[in-house]
N, C-alpha and C positions, 0 to 999 in steps of 0.2 A: 059256698065250698071252701073247704080252710087248705092252705096252703098243704104240702106236704113238705114235710122236715127237711128233705136232701135238700132240698130247690132253699130253702132257708140258708143251710151252711155252708153254699158254694159263694165263693167272693167274685165280688163283682169286675167283669173282664173288664181290662185295660181299653182307653179309646183309641182307633187306628192311627193319630196322630204319636199318639206315646210307643205305639207298636211302631211306627216307626222310626222314631224318637231312639229308642233301643237297637234299631236294628245299629242304624249309624254310632250307635256308642260301640258297640261288639265291633263295627269292622277298622284294622288295625291300621294307623295312621290318618285317622279320619279325622276331624276337629273334636274338640270335647273325649276323646277317644286314648283310644293305648298307643301312645308312641309306634311306626313302624318298625320291623325289627333293621337293624346294618344291613346295607346293601340292596337291603328292597325296600324304594320308595312304592307314594303313591296309585301310581303308573303301569310302576314294575322297573322304574328304570336302577340298573343295579350297579355299585360304586366303581369307577375305572376303574380297570387292572391298573398295579404299577410297573416302572419299567425291570425285567427277569435281573437281578445283581449278574454285575460277571465274575464268573468265579478267578478262584482264587490261583495265581500263576501265572494267567492268559489275561493281563493288560494292556490296550488299548495305544499303542503308540505316539505320543504328541502331534498335533496338525505341521506339518513343513508349512514355513513362516515362507515371503517371498525375499527374495536376495533385496538388500538394497540398487537404488540407482547408484551409479558413481558421481559422484559431486565432478561439477564445473573444475578445470582447472582454471586456476590462479590469470590472475585478468598479468600482463606485461609490464615492466616499467612503462610510464609515460601515457598512461592509462588516467581516467580522474582519479582522483584519489590515492593512485603510486604514486608518490613523490620521494622516498626518505632521500633523494641528491638532496634536494631544497634549490635544483638549477628550474624546477618552471616557476616555485616562487620571487627568487634572482630576478627572471629575466619579466614578470608579472610586474615586481618595483622600479626598473628600468625602464619600463613599458609605461606605467603611469606620469612620470618623471619625465617623458620624452613628451605625451601629451597636451600634460601643461608648458612646457617648455614652450611650444608651438602653440601659445596661445588660448585653448581649448580651458573652458573653465571649470567651476564645480567637479574635478578631479575626485572621483571616489572607486574603493579599491575593496571589491567583497572576497569574502573568504565563504564559497563555495562548497568546500568540499564534504562530503558523506553526507551532504542533501540533491545534489544534481550530478547524474550521469555522463553530462555533455561536458560539463570541465572543470578543473579545481576553484580557478581565479576568473573572477569577470571585472569590467574596465567599461564606467558609464563617468560620458564628461558629456561639456555642451559647447558644439562649437559655430562660428558667424555665418559658416556662409560653406552652399556646397565645396566650392573648390580649393577652401580653405580644411573640411572633413578629408575630401580625399585625398588631399596632398597628406594632411597626417595620418593615412591610413594606411598612404608607402610607405611612410617612412618606421613605420610601429613596425610592416612585414619585412624593410631591408634591417631593423634590431632582430629581427628574430630568427632571420635567415644568418647572420654574424652567430647568436646565442644557444642554433639549434632547437630553434622552437618556428621551422619556416609554413610562411600563411597558408593554409588549406585548402580558406577560399574567403573571398570579399563577396558583398552586397550589399544595395544598394536601392530605398523606393525611388516611383519614375519620377516624383518632385525634390529628389534629392534630398533629403528630410531630415535621412539617417544614412548610416552607411557601420555594420559591424564588420569586424574581422575575426576572422576566426584561423586558430593557431592552437586547435586543440587545446592542446589543456589550458589556456587559458583567450577568454572572449572578449573583441574591446569593442563595445557601441559609441559611436559621437553620431551625436542629436543636435536639431536645432531646440533652444529652448520650447517652445511648445508641443512641438513632437514630443520629446522627453516626459513631459507633463505629461501626457496624452497619455506613454504606453507605461511611467510610472515605474521603471524596474525596480527599483528601492525601494518601490514600500513590498513587490512584489515578494523582495526578497529582505525581507525585512527582521529574521531573524538571522543573518548571514552576518554574520562580524566585522565591522570595515578592518583594516587592514592601514596602518600607519605608510605612507611611501616619500611623503616628502624629503627632501634632503637637509644633515645635520647645516647648525648654519656655520657658513664658509667655506662651506661643499663648494667647488666651480661645478657646474652643468659641462659636458661634453660638447667637444662644439659639436653644433647639426649638419648633419648632409644633404646639399644642399645640389641635387636628385637624385631622385629615387634609382633604384638601380633594379630593382624587383618587378615582373612584371606581372600585377598585378588582377582582378577580372570583377567586373564588378557584374548582378544579377538581379533581376527584381523582385521583392519578398519583401514579407513581414519581418520584422528582430528576431533571430530565436534569441529565448528564455537563455 
């Protein structure tokens, strides 16, 4: 039987797979198809709305800044680091000389201004016995009373291997040699300048006080740095 001419002229139909690809290509935003129009994504997510512009002539007032806290008052004279008259330095030098005159050895005068809030000057020396160190501390306390630097307190440990005299701006540490090596205050304050306290050649030492007039109090504890 002869085929009809109508069927001969008909174009072969596309396969189902090709039909599916064609549909995908026609979808906007699909892979391989046309890009999705602006404002409409593949899943219908629109472009985020921009904030409305402020109208002319109606500007927002700037945010009010919190007021700053007032600065603390300046420290009064006599507090560590504030000795414009030089009285504390003069007392520290005289105290170091007195400690040396009373047979303490290896006397060091350290300038710790700006490095510590507890004092301006630190004196470190080695004593020979507990009785000698207590006697030296009493003599320095008497000197402080005459030079407007009275002793605030005096401490000592249970074994009497060190005595510390606190005159607020000047602190004096008297150690037995082994205890001095143990605490090693010179290394702790290694960046502090060493001040010269020795008398000039030919300068005579003043008469030493034979009996302490100031009642000092010793307490157990560790030496203050």
